[in-house]
MITORKOL-654860 format. One line per field, with one value per residue: residue in one letter; z, x, y of N, C-alpha, C in turn. Coordinates in nm, 3 decimals. Each point is the difference from the previous one (the first is absolute). Layout:
rest = a:...
n_z = Z:...
n_x = X:...
n_y = Y:...
ca_z = Z:...
ca_x = X:...
ca_y = Y:...
c_z = Z:...
c_x = X:...
c_y = Y:...
This chain:
rest = m:n:k:v:e:a:d:r:r:t:v:r:l:r:i:e:g:r:v:q:g:v:g:f:r:h:w:t:s:r:v:a:a:e:l:d:l:d:g:w:v:r:n:r:r:d:g:s:v:e:a:l:v:c:g:a:p:a:d:v:a:q:m:l:a:l:c:r:g:g:p:p:g:a:s:v:a:a:v:e:v:v:d:d:e:v:e:p:p:a:g:f:c:v:l:a:t:v
n_z = -2.176:0.041:0.033:-0.011:-0.107:-0.039:0.051:-0.056:0.109:-0.065:0.116:-0.009:0.111:0.060:0.098:0.064:0.077:0.122:-0.117:0.034:0.013:-0.052:-0.099:-0.057:-0.058:0.107:0.071:-0.094:-0.005:0.134:0.013:-0.094:0.060:0.117:-0.070:-0.026:0.037:-0.120:-0.014:0.048:0.091:0.018:0.070:0.022:-0.062:-0.048:0.045:-0.123:-0.009:-0.102:-0.054:-0.067:-0.004:-0.025:-0.026:0.061:-0.063:0.053:-0.045:-0.116:0.002:0.039:-0.094:-0.081:0.048:-0.011:-0.119:0.013:0.055:-0.082:0.014:0.113:0.052:-0.101:-0.064:-0.066:-0.073:-0.105:-0.078:-0.095:-0.068:-0.091:-0.080:-0.024:-0.110:0.084:-0.068:0.117:0.077:-0.024:0.092:0.117:-0.029:0.077:-0.053:-0.061:0.090:-0.039
n_x = -0.761:0.110:-0.025:0.133:-0.002:-0.105:0.087:0.048:0.021:0.018:0.043:-0.015:0.071:-0.071:0.086:-0.094:0.064:0.009:0.065:0.075:0.110:-0.092:0.087:-0.073:0.111:0.071:-0.096:-0.014:0.131:0.001:-0.101:0.055:0.115:-0.060:-0.048:0.129:0.019:-0.010:0.111:-0.030:0.079:-0.037:0.087:-0.085:0.063:-0.122:0.065:-0.043:-0.067:0.072:-0.094:0.059:-0.122:0.046:-0.116:-0.035:-0.116:-0.021:0.121:-0.024:-0.123:0.061:0.092:-0.099:-0.071:0.109:0.017:-0.129:0.064:0.078:0.131:0.040:-0.056:-0.060:-0.035:-0.072:0.015:0.068:-0.071:0.074:-0.097:0.093:-0.090:0.095:0.068:0.078:0.097:-0.033:0.105:0.069:-0.082:0.043:0.021:0.095:-0.058:0.090:0.012:-0.120
n_y = -0.917:-0.062:-0.126:-0.014:0.082:-0.073:-0.086:0.112:0.073:0.115:0.049:0.132:0.001:0.095:-0.016:0.070:0.085:-0.055:0.000:0.103:-0.071:-0.082:-0.016:0.097:0.044:-0.023:0.057:0.096:0.005:-0.008:0.086:0.076:-0.028:0.022:0.104:-0.020:0.127:0.053:0.072:0.120:0.058:0.127:0.074:0.101:0.095:-0.019:-0.108:-0.027:-0.114:-0.044:-0.077:-0.096:-0.052:-0.124:-0.061:-0.111:0.026:-0.119:-0.033:0.060:-0.049:-0.111:0.020:0.036:-0.100:-0.076:0.058:-0.018:-0.102:-0.070:0.018:-0.060:0.104:-0.061:0.110:-0.090:0.111:-0.049:-0.082:0.052:-0.059:-0.027:-0.058:-0.088:0.022:0.066:-0.056:-0.054:0.029:-0.109:-0.045:0.038:0.129:0.052:0.107:0.074:0.095:0.046
ca_z = 0.132:0.029:0.130:0.108:0.016:0.050:0.141:0.075:0.006:0.035:0.050:0.055:0.125:0.063:0.139:0.068:0.145:0.061:-0.065:-0.016:0.128:0.083:-0.060:-0.092:-0.122:0.027:0.036:-0.126:-0.072:0.067:-0.021:-0.142:-0.021:0.060:-0.087:-0.132:-0.091:-0.067:-0.002:0.073:0.091:0.020:0.061:-0.086:0.074:0.059:0.125:-0.024:-0.047:-0.127:-0.027:-0.114:0.052:-0.104:0.037:-0.005:0.050:0.143:0.076:-0.013:0.088:0.138:0.020:0.011:0.133:0.100:-0.014:0.063:0.140:0.003:0.111:0.126:-0.006:-0.113:0.011:-0.140:-0.018:-0.127:-0.097:-0.136:-0.079:-0.143:-0.080:-0.086:-0.093:-0.002:0.034:0.114:0.004:0.072:0.141:0.056:0.045:0.054:-0.089:0.057:0.010:-0.116
ca_x = 0.055:-0.007:-0.062:0.088:-0.015:-0.134:-0.004:0.087:-0.041:0.110:-0.045:0.098:-0.051:0.064:-0.043:0.031:-0.013:0.131:0.036:0.146:0.069:-0.068:0.025:-0.108:0.051:0.046:-0.122:-0.069:0.077:-0.019:-0.139:-0.013:0.064:-0.088:-0.117:0.051:-0.026:0.113:-0.008:0.100:-0.048:0.102:-0.042:0.000:0.049:-0.114:-0.038:-0.086:0.062:-0.058:0.028:-0.061:-0.030:-0.059:-0.017:-0.138:-0.089:-0.032:0.120:0.014:-0.104:0.045:0.109:-0.061:-0.062:0.107:0.066:-0.084:0.041:0.144:0.072:-0.009:0.063:-0.053:-0.134:-0.038:-0.110:-0.067:0.063:-0.051:0.022:-0.025:0.039:0.115:0.033:0.145:0.048:0.090:0.111:-0.031:0.030:-0.038:0.120:-0.007:0.073:0.048:-0.096:-0.011
ca_y = -0.029:-0.143:-0.032:0.040:0.144:0.027:-0.038:0.091:0.141:0.090:0.129:0.094:0.055:0.115:-0.011:0.125:0.003:-0.022:-0.127:-0.007:-0.008:-0.101:-0.132:-0.035:-0.065:-0.137:-0.074:-0.025:-0.101:-0.129:-0.044:-0.033:-0.130:-0.101:-0.014:-0.037:0.111:0.064:0.146:0.078:0.104:0.104:0.126:0.118:0.117:0.074:-0.066:-0.116:-0.124:-0.044:-0.140:-0.069:-0.134:-0.082:-0.140:-0.049:0.106:-0.014:0.035:0.146:0.058:-0.017:0.096:0.133:0.008:0.009:0.130:0.102:0.003:0.013:-0.062:0.073:0.132:0.077:0.056:0.019:0.095:-0.026:-0.090:0.020:-0.122:0.017:-0.116:0.030:-0.107:-0.013:-0.134:0.014:-0.095:-0.124:0.017:0.130:0.067:0.135:0.092:0.126:0.110:0.090
c_z = 0.026:0.142:0.116:0.026:0.059:0.149:0.087:-0.006:0.042:0.043:0.046:0.121:0.038:0.140:0.073:0.148:0.061:-0.048:-0.030:0.138:0.096:-0.056:-0.102:-0.123:0.027:0.043:-0.128:-0.079:0.060:-0.024:-0.145:-0.030:0.057:-0.089:-0.143:-0.105:-0.062:0.012:0.077:0.092:0.017:0.075:-0.108:0.086:0.064:0.129:-0.018:-0.036:-0.125:-0.022:-0.128:0.044:-0.109:0.049:-0.018:0.060:0.149:0.086:-0.005:0.092:0.146:0.031:0.017:0.139:0.108:-0.004:0.063:0.150:0.015:0.120:0.131:-0.010:-0.114:0.035:-0.141:-0.008:-0.127:-0.082:-0.133:-0.082:-0.145:-0.071:-0.098:-0.091:-0.013:0.039:0.116:-0.011:0.070:0.145:0.046:0.056:0.055:-0.090:0.077:0.000:-0.128:0.042
c_x = -0.013:-0.053:0.087:-0.014:-0.136:-0.012:0.088:-0.056:0.123:-0.059:0.118:-0.065:0.079:-0.058:0.047:-0.028:0.138:0.046:0.150:0.063:-0.062:0.018:-0.104:0.050:0.039:-0.117:-0.075:0.071:-0.020:-0.141:-0.020:0.063:-0.086:-0.122:0.039:-0.033:0.130:-0.016:0.111:-0.069:0.112:-0.062:-0.001:0.041:-0.113:-0.050:-0.090:0.085:-0.074:0.037:-0.068:-0.013:-0.071:-0.009:-0.144:-0.091:-0.033:0.120:0.026:-0.101:0.041:0.111:-0.056:-0.061:0.108:0.070:-0.083:0.029:0.150:0.063:-0.024:0.077:-0.048:-0.138:-0.042:-0.121:-0.079:0.081:-0.069:0.039:-0.038:0.044:0.107:0.025:0.150:0.037:0.099:0.119:-0.046:0.043:-0.041:0.124:-0.030:0.087:0.043:-0.113:0.003:-0.067
c_y = -0.149:-0.024:0.044:0.150:0.034:-0.031:0.089:0.141:0.080:0.133:0.082:0.064:0.125:0.006:0.125:-0.011:-0.009:-0.137:-0.010:0.001:-0.102:-0.141:-0.042:-0.073:-0.145:-0.089:-0.039:-0.110:-0.139:-0.055:-0.042:-0.136:-0.112:-0.028:-0.039:0.105:0.049:0.151:0.066:0.100:0.102:0.118:0.107:0.120:0.081:-0.065:-0.120:-0.122:-0.041:-0.146:-0.043:-0.144:-0.080:-0.145:-0.042:0.107:-0.010:0.039:0.151:0.068:-0.012:0.099:0.141:0.018:0.017:0.135:0.112:0.010:0.021:-0.068:0.076:0.132:0.085:0.054:0.038:0.091:-0.030:-0.098:0.023:-0.122:0.027:-0.127:0.042:-0.118:-0.021:-0.143:0.013:-0.095:-0.128:0.018:0.139:0.066:0.139:0.087:0.125:0.105:0.084:0.129
């Protein structure tokens, strides 16, 4: 692993609660861009939101903390975090529901 890779952390999030219909995906995309994170976010048919987030470990940690609260109108019940090794796309995007 080179130094650039060692300075990045990639996590997959599953966020549960009242997280759809409240702008969670677009809020996540905006916050990720502000933190200079790569990855994506999407709704899941089971009512949860899933995201792949990659960047500097401190920025990823900040994103995780913010996702535990979410945007106004959201009520986050749980955030599952799993380290991942998937190479995210450059930038951050909103994907279609799966």
